[in-house]
C-alpha positions as CSV (number, residue, x, y, z in Angstrom):
1,M,22.8,-39.4,-10.0
2,K,24.0,-35.8,-10.4
3,N,22.6,-35.7,-13.9
4,I,19.2,-36.8,-12.6
5,F,19.1,-34.0,-10.0
6,L,20.3,-31.5,-12.5
7,F,17.6,-32.5,-14.9
8,I,14.9,-32.2,-12.2
9,G,16.2,-28.8,-11.2
10,M,16.1,-27.6,-14.8
11,L,12.6,-29.0,-15.3
12,A,11.4,-27.2,-12.1
13,L,12.9,-23.9,-13.4
14,A,11.3,-24.3,-16.8
15,T,7.9,-25.0,-15.1
16,A,8.2,-21.9,-12.9
17,C,9.1,-19.8,-15.9
18,N,6.1,-21.2,-17.8
19,Q,3.8,-20.3,-14.9
20,S,5.0,-16.7,-14.6
21,S,2.9,-13.9,-15.9
22,S,3.7,-10.6,-17.4
23,A,3.0,-7.2,-15.8
24,Q,3.5,-3.7,-17.3
25,S,3.1,-0.2,-15.9
26,V,1.7,2.0,-18.6
27,E,0.7,5.6,-19.0
28,A,-2.9,6.7,-19.0
29,N,-3.4,7.1,-22.8
30,E,-1.7,3.8,-23.5
31,F,-3.7,2.1,-20.7
32,K,-6.9,3.4,-22.3
33,A,-5.9,2.2,-25.8
34,K,-4.9,-1.3,-24.7
35,L,-8.1,-1.5,-22.6
36,E,-10.3,-0.6,-25.5
37,S,-8.5,-2.9,-27.9
38,S,-8.6,-5.9,-25.6
39,E,-11.6,-8.2,-25.9
40,N,-10.8,-10.6,-23.1
41,K,-10.2,-8.2,-20.1
42,I,-11.0,-7.3,-16.5
43,L,-10.8,-3.7,-15.4
44,L,-10.1,-3.8,-11.7
45,D,-10.3,-0.9,-9.3
46,V,-8.5,-1.8,-6.0
47,R,-9.5,1.3,-4.0
48,T,-12.0,1.3,-1.1
49,P,-15.8,1.0,-1.9
50,Q,-16.3,4.5,-0.7
51,E,-13.7,5.9,-3.3
52,F,-15.1,3.7,-6.0
53,N,-18.7,4.9,-5.4
54,V,-17.6,8.5,-5.8
55,S,-16.1,7.9,-9.3
56,H,-14.4,5.2,-11.3
57,I,-13.4,4.2,-14.8
58,E,-16.5,3.0,-16.7
59,G,-16.7,-0.8,-16.7
60,A,-14.5,-1.4,-13.6
61,I,-15.2,-3.9,-10.9
62,N,-14.1,-3.1,-7.3
63,I,-12.0,-5.4,-5.1
64,N,-10.6,-3.5,-2.1
65,I,-6.9,-4.3,-1.7
66,Y,-7.3,-3.6,2.1
67,D,-9.8,-6.5,2.3
68,R,-8.3,-9.3,4.3
69,N,-9.6,-11.8,1.6
70,F,-8.2,-9.7,-1.3
71,E,-6.0,-12.6,-2.7
72,G,-8.9,-15.0,-2.3
73,Q,-11.1,-12.8,-4.4
74,I,-8.4,-12.3,-7.0
75,Q,-8.1,-16.1,-7.3
76,E,-11.8,-16.3,-8.4
77,L,-11.1,-14.1,-11.4
78,D,-10.8,-15.6,-14.9
79,K,-7.0,-16.2,-15.5
80,N,-7.7,-16.3,-19.2
81,K,-8.5,-12.6,-19.1
82,T,-6.0,-9.7,-19.0
83,V,-6.4,-7.6,-15.9
84,F,-6.2,-3.8,-16.2
85,V,-5.7,-2.5,-12.6
86,Y,-5.7,1.0,-11.1
87,C,-6.1,2.9,-7.8
88,K,-6.0,6.6,-7.0
89,S,-2.3,7.4,-7.6
90,G,-0.6,4.1,-8.3
91,G,0.7,2.8,-5.0
92,R,-2.1,0.3,-4.2
93,S,-2.3,-0.9,-7.8
94,G,1.4,-1.6,-7.7
95,E,0.9,-3.9,-4.7
96,A,-2.1,-5.5,-6.4
97,T,-0.1,-6.1,-9.5
98,K,2.4,-8.3,-7.5
99,T,-0.5,-10.4,-6.2
100,L,-2.1,-10.7,-9.6
101,Q,1.2,-11.7,-11.2
102,K,1.9,-14.2,-8.5
103,N,-1.5,-15.8,-9.3
104,G,-0.8,-16.1,-13.0
105,F,-2.5,-13.1,-14.5
106,E,-1.3,-10.9,-17.3
107,V,-1.5,-7.4,-15.9
108,Y,-1.4,-3.8,-17.1
109,D,-1.0,-1.3,-14.2
110,L,-2.2,2.3,-14.7
111,N,0.9,4.4,-13.9
112,G,-0.2,7.4,-11.7
113,G,-3.6,5.9,-11.2
114,L,-6.9,7.8,-11.5
115,L,-5.2,11.1,-10.8
116,K,-3.1,10.7,-13.9
117,W,-6.1,9.4,-15.9
118,Q,-8.1,12.5,-15.1
119,S,-5.2,14.9,-15.5
120,N,-5.0,13.6,-19.1
121,G,-8.6,14.7,-19.6
122,L,-10.0,11.1,-19.6
123,E,-13.5,10.6,-18.4
124,V,-14.7,8.8,-15.3
125,E,-18.1,7.5,-14.3
126,R,-19.7,9.2,-11.3
127,G,-21.0,6.8,-8.7
128,K,-24.1,7.0,-6.5
129,T,-22.1,8.5,-3.6
130,K,-21.8,12.3,-3.7
131,P,-18.7,13.7,-2.2
132,P,-19.6,15.8,0.8
133,V,-18.7,19.5,1.2
134,P,-16.5,21.4,1.2
135,T,-15.9,21.7,-2.5
136,Y,-14.6,24.6,-4.5
137,S,-15.2,25.8,-8.0
138,L,-12.2,27.4,-9.8
139,D,-13.9,30.8,-9.3
140,Q,-14.2,30.3,-5.6
141,Y,-10.6,29.1,-5.3
142,S,-9.3,32.0,-7.3
143,E,-11.3,34.5,-5.1
144,L,-9.9,33.0,-1.9
145,I,-6.4,33.2,-3.3
146,D,-6.8,36.8,-4.5
147,T,-8.3,38.1,-1.3
148,S,-6.6,36.2,1.5
149,G,-3.1,37.5,1.6
150,L,-0.7,34.6,2.4
151,V,-2.4,31.3,1.6
152,L,-1.1,27.8,2.0
153,V,-3.0,25.3,-0.1
154,D,-2.7,21.6,0.9
155,F,-4.0,19.3,-1.9
156,M,-4.6,16.0,0.0
157,A,-6.8,12.9,0.4
158,E,-8.1,10.9,3.3
159,W,-6.3,7.8,2.1
160,C,-2.9,9.4,1.5
161,G,-0.3,8.4,4.1
162,P,2.1,11.4,3.6
163,C,-0.9,13.8,3.7
164,K,-1.9,12.4,7.1
165,Q,1.7,12.7,8.4
166,M,1.9,16.3,7.2
167,A,-1.5,17.3,8.7
168,P,-0.4,18.0,12.3
169,S,2.4,20.4,11.1
170,I,-0.1,22.3,8.9
171,A,-2.5,22.5,11.8
172,E,0.2,23.9,14.1
173,L,1.2,26.6,11.6
174,K,-2.4,27.5,11.0
175,K,-2.8,28.0,14.8
176,E,0.5,29.8,15.4
177,Y,0.1,32.2,12.5
178,A,-3.7,32.6,12.5
179,E,-3.5,36.4,11.9
180,G,-1.2,36.2,8.9
181,L,-1.8,32.9,7.2
182,T,-4.8,31.3,5.6
183,V,-4.8,27.5,5.2
184,L,-6.9,25.9,2.5
185,K,-7.2,22.1,2.5
186,I,-8.4,20.7,-0.8
187,D,-9.4,17.0,-0.9
188,V,-8.7,15.9,-4.4
189,D,-11.5,13.3,-4.2
190,K,-14.0,16.0,-3.3
191,N,-12.7,18.7,-5.7
192,Q,-12.1,16.8,-8.9
193,S,-12.6,19.9,-11.1
194,L,-9.7,21.6,-9.4
195,S,-7.6,18.4,-9.6
196,Q,-8.2,18.3,-13.3
197,Y,-7.6,22.0,-13.8
198,F,-4.2,21.8,-12.1
199,Q,-3.5,18.4,-13.6
200,I,-2.7,16.9,-10.2
201,N,-1.4,13.4,-10.5
202,S,0.5,13.1,-7.2
203,I,-0.2,14.2,-3.6
204,P,0.5,15.8,-1.2
205,L,0.9,18.9,-3.2
206,V,1.6,22.2,-1.5
207,K,0.9,25.5,-3.1
208,V,1.7,28.8,-1.4
209,Y,0.3,32.1,-2.7
210,N,1.2,35.6,-1.5
211,D,-1.2,38.4,-2.5
212,G,-2.5,36.2,-5.3
213,K,0.9,35.3,-6.7
214,L,2.1,31.7,-6.6
215,V,5.4,31.5,-4.7
216,H,5.7,27.8,-4.0
217,D,4.4,24.8,-5.9
218,Q,5.8,21.4,-4.9
219,V,4.7,17.8,-4.6
220,G,5.7,15.6,-1.7
221,Y,5.9,15.5,2.1
222,H,6.9,18.8,3.7
223,S,8.1,18.9,7.3
224,K,7.0,21.8,9.5
225,E,10.5,23.3,9.2
226,Q,10.3,23.1,5.4
227,L,6.9,24.8,5.4
228,L,8.0,27.5,7.7
229,E,11.1,28.2,5.5
230,V,8.7,28.8,2.6
231,L,6.3,30.9,4.5
232,K,8.7,33.1,6.6
233,P,9.6,35.7,3.9
234,Y,5.9,36.6,3.7
235,L,4.8,36.4,7.3
């Protein structure tokens, strides 16, 4: 009897292994090469429709990972096709990859997302939705930096959780040091030429300039105390 149960357990394990799918996180250029060489593929953008309509990789379909029926929509895709999935910076596509893999798909996840894709100089297709102002050209950005004394530049996006957490601290500093500090918020979705120029592939990104000279350049969440520590020598 023990042998029978052992055999059943081994058979179940073998079946589970056969049903598992592979998933790989790959860099932008490799992602592009594999995408172009694959004949049986689905290019999947899991951002919001609003983000997708601003810009996306040519040939992509859009299924919003925030949609309550996301997994149901995933299950309708052809499992014989390899899925190439991406989002803006890689977080959402990582979550989508788990769902896709669970449902039996072979998956390639774009490491660093669309930010990394564009920072590598790879093209995107512009959607019908135009990003609203404010937008800045490189010349406008440079002029603001050169003429505004002490400048804190916050590269952010509306969908970015750490950016939202940091926003109140930046707003407080802007109010407290209104006479000596200029705060420039740059939405990477609305200022893609600047994002590409600075090769931004992760946000939030804080840059601090003093009299046109870059004195701080760091990715990641900054507390108010950390920001103030950077700014104090120049206030």
